[in-house]
N, C-alpha and C positions, 0 to 999 in steps of 0.2 A: 544518728540515733532516731528511731521512729518514735514519735510522741503519740501515745494513745490518748484519744479524746473521749471523755465520758460525758454522757448527757447529764444535764443538771437535774437533780432530784429535789423536788420541793420538800421543805422541812422548816419547821419553826426554829427561830434562834434559841440559844440556851438562855433561858430567863434567869439563870443563876450567874450569868456573866456580868461583871461590873460595867463593861462598855455598853451592853444592851440596856441595862437598867438606867444608866446615865442618859442615853439617847431618848428613852421613853419619858423620863422625868422632865428633860428639857422641852421635848416636843409638846407634852400635855400642858405644861405651864405656859408655853408660848401661845398655844391655841386658846387657852383660857384668858390670857392677858389680851390677846387680839379681840376675842369676843366681847370682853368687858369694855374695851375702848370703843369698839364699834357700836355698842348699845348705849353709850353715853355721849353727851354733847361736847365734852372736853377731855383732854388727857388727864387732868387732875381728878375729875370725877371717875374716869375709867380706871385709874390706878386705885382709887378708893374702893371702887366696886370689886376690883380683882382681889384686893386684900381681904375684903369682906367674904368673898366667895371662896377664898383659899381655905377658910375654916372647914369647908365641906370637901374641897378638892383634895387637899393633902392627906387627910385621914383615909379617904376612899382610895386614893392612889397607893398609899402605904399598904392598906389591906389587900389591894389587888396584887402588889408585888409579893406579899407573903404567900398569897394563894397560888400564884403562878410559880413561885420558887418551889413550893411543896409539890405542885403538879408537874414540874419539869420532866421527871422521868416518864410519867404517864404520857405527856404530850409528845415526847420524843418517839414513843412506840406507836403512836396513832397515825393514821393516814392524815395527810396535810389538811384536807377540807374538814374532816371531823375534828382535828385538833384546833383549827381556827374557830369552828363552831363552839367548842368547849371554852376557848378563851373568851369569846364574845359573851357566852352565857354567864361565865364567872364574873366578868366585869359588870355586866348589866345587873346581875343579882346583887352585887356589892353596892352599885350605884343606887338601886332601888331601896335597898335596906338602909343606907345612910340617909337617903332623902326622907323616908318615912320616920326615921329616928330623930331627925333634926327639925321636922316640921313644927313641933310645938315651940321651938326656940327661934324660928325664922321671923324676921321683921323686914318689910311688911309681911303680913300673912300670905302664904302661898295660894295661888289660884288653882282651879281644878286641873288645868292643863300643864302645870309645872312638871309633874312627874314624867309625863309623856315627852316634853321638850328635853328634859335632862337625859332620859333614856335614848332619845333620838340622837342628841349631840354625842353622848357616850359611844353609841354604836358607830357613828361617823368617825370619831377619833380612833376607835379600836380598828375599824376597817382600814382607815388611812394609814395607821402605824403598821398594821400587818402587811399592807401593800408596800410601804416603804422598806420594811425589813426584808421582805421577799426580794425586792429589786436589789437591795444591797447585798443579800446573800448570793443572788445570781451574778452580781458584779465580781464577787470573790469565789464563784463556784469553780469546781474542777474543769468544767467544759471551757471556761474562759481563761483560767489561770493555771491549769496544769502544766502548760508549756513553761510558764513563768516560774512555777515552783521547781520543776525539774531542772531548769536552767540555773536556779539558785543552788540546788543541791548537787548537781553534776558539775561542780566547778573546781574539782581537784586539778591542780596545775599539770599540764601535759608533761613538763620536764620531771615532775615527781615520778610519774610512771616510767619514763625513760631511765632515770637514774636508778630507780628501784629494780628494774629488770636487769640493768647492768650489774648492780650489786649481787643479784641472785646468780647471774651467769658466772661471776667471779667465785661463787661458793660451790658451784655444782660439783667440781672435782675434789676440792679439799674438805668440804663439809656438806655432803649431799642431804643429810637429814635437816640441817638448818635451812638449806635452800628450799627443801620441800615445805617446811613450815612457813617460810616467807611467802611462797607462792599461794599457800592456803590462806594466809592473811590477806594477800592481795585479792584473791577470789572472793573472800567474804566482804571485803570493803566495796568492791565493785558490784557485788550482788545487791548490797544495800543501795548503792547509787542508782541501780536500775529498777528498784522496787517502787511501789506506789507511794508517791510523796505525800498523799493525803492521809495515810494510815498512821495512827499513833502507835508507838512502841514503848516497852518498859525501859525505865532508866537503867536497869541491869544490863539490857541488851546494848544500850548506847555506851555504857562503860566498857563492856567487853569489846565493842568495835573500836573504842578509843584506845584501848590497850593494844589491839592489833595494829592500829595505825602507828602508835608509838614504837612498836617493835620493828615495823618496816623502816621508820625514820632512823631508829637506832642502828639498823643494818647499814644504812647509808652514811650516817654521820659518825658512828662509832662513839669514842669517848667525848666528842664535842657536845653530845646531847646527854643531859641528865634530867630525868623526870621524877619528881617527888609526888607520890600519890597520897592524898589525904581524903579518903573516901569512906572511912569506916562508918560515918554517920549518914551516908547517902541513903535515902529511902528507895530501895530497889524496886518497889512496886509502882512508883510514880509514872504517869504517862506523859509523853512529850512527843513532838514531831520528830521524825527520823533525821539524823545528821544535824543535830543542833550542837553537840559537843565537839565533833571532829573538826569543823571549821575553826573553833577556838584554838585547838591544839595546833592545827596547821598554820594558822596565823602567827602563833607564838614561835613556832619553829622557823618560819619563813622570815619574820621580821625581828625575832629576838635572838635566835641561835646562829643561823646561817651567816649574817653579816659580821659576827664576832670571829676572833681568832682562837680564843680559848674555850674552855668548857662553859656551856650555857645551861643554867638550871631553870627548869620550868616547874612550877608548883600547880597541881590540879587539886582544888578543894571543892568538895561537894557535900552538902549537909541539908537535912530537913529542919525547917524552922516552923513548927506548928503546922499550919496548912499551906506552907510555902516551901519551895525548893530553891536553894541558893547554890549557884555554881560560880567559882572564881578561878581564873587562870592568870598566873603571874609569870612574866618572862623578862629577860634583860631588855633594857631600853637603850637604843643607839640613836641619839639626837640627829646625827648626820644622815641616818637612814629614815628619818620621819616621813620624808616625802618620796620614799621608794615607790616605783610604779605599782599600783594596786594596793598600797598600804591602806588599811581600814575598809577597803571596798567589801571584803568578805564579811566584816563585822556589820556593816550597814545592811548587807543582804540578809544577814542573820537576824538583825533587828526587824526587818520587814517580814521575815517568815514568822517570827514570834508574834507579831501583831496580827498576821493573817490567821493564826491558830488560836491565840489567847486574847486578842483584842487588847483592851486597856489593862488587863490583869497581869501582863508581862512587863518586866522592867529590865533595861540594859544600860549599863554605865561603863565608861572607859576613862581611865585616869593614869597619870604618872605620879608615882609616890616612891620616894627613897631610891631614885635611879632605876626603878623597875616599872614596867608597863602592866597595868591590871585591867582585866575585863571581867565584869560581874553581871550575871544575868539572874533573874528571879522570876519564877512562874508558879502558878497554883499547883499544889500537891493533889492531883486527882488520880483516882484509881479506876474510875469508870469513864469511858469515853464521853466527852461533852456532846450535847445534842447536835446532830448534823455532821459530826465528824466520823472518820472511818474507824473500823474496828482495830483494836490493837493487834500487832503482828504476833 
C-alpha cells in the first residue's frame, strides 16, 4: 500500500476538549507556583504567596476558559497566526480587567509597574502554551502519524479476506445474487480501509459498515455466528473516526465465536447518553483462548486511535462478566468536526 503523506497544517487545538483544558490548567498553575517560589526566600513563603495569588489567577483562568470555549468555532475558522493573536488579546484583556478590578483589595498596595509585569508574564505564558500545543499537534499530525493511523485501521486479518473470497466462490453457481452482494460488502469494507483515516464519519455510516462486515462473517461462519443488534437508541448523527466499530466486532468474532464449537452470540449495543455515545460489544469468553496470538492487540490499537482523536474525552474498558467478554467505549457526541480534524465523509 502506498501511504499518502500530507503536510502538517497549523491549527489551534480544540479549546472545548477536556484534555486541552487540563493541560493548560496544570501548566499555568505550575508556572505560577514556580514564579512564587522563585520570588520568595523559602518554600513555605513561596507556597503562601502562591495561595495568595491564586485568588487572582484562578478566576482569570476560568474566565479565559469560558471565553476560548465560546470562541472555539471562530478560532477554528481563522488563519493560525490571526487565531493566536486573538487568543493572546483575549487573555491579556481578561488579565488586565481582573488586575484593575482587584487593585482596591490588594495588600500590599500595587505599584505602578504591576499591571505591565502581569501582562508581560501572561503574554509569555500564553505564547509558551501556544508553542507547546503546536509542537504537540505536530507530533500527532497526519504528516507524522498518518502511516501509524493507516496501519491501525488497515489491520483486517489476511485470512479473513482469503476465507471470505473462498465463501463467495462457493456461492457463485448456486446463489449468484448473494455472491454479488457479498462482493459489494467486501468492496465497501476495503473502500473505507483505503480512505483518509483522519476524516470523521457519521455513526450511521459506521453502523452500516458494521452490518456489512457482520454479513460477510455470517457468510463464512453460517449458523455458528449470531449477532444481536441493539442500536435503536444510537445517535446516527454523531461523528467519530472511521473504523472504530468494526475492530470491536472483528475481535468478538475472532476471539469469541471462532474458538467455540457451537453458536456464538454477539450483542452490539449503541446508545446516546446525553452528550456522550456509549458502545458495548459482548461476546462469548473462552478462558483457554485468553492468550491467543493477537488477543486484545486490536483493542489496544483502538484505544490509541480514540486517544489520538478525542484525547482525554474518550473512555474504553474491557471486562469479563457472567462468562462473557465485554468491551465498552464512550466518546463525546459531537455533530460538528472538532477543531483541527478532517471534514466528515
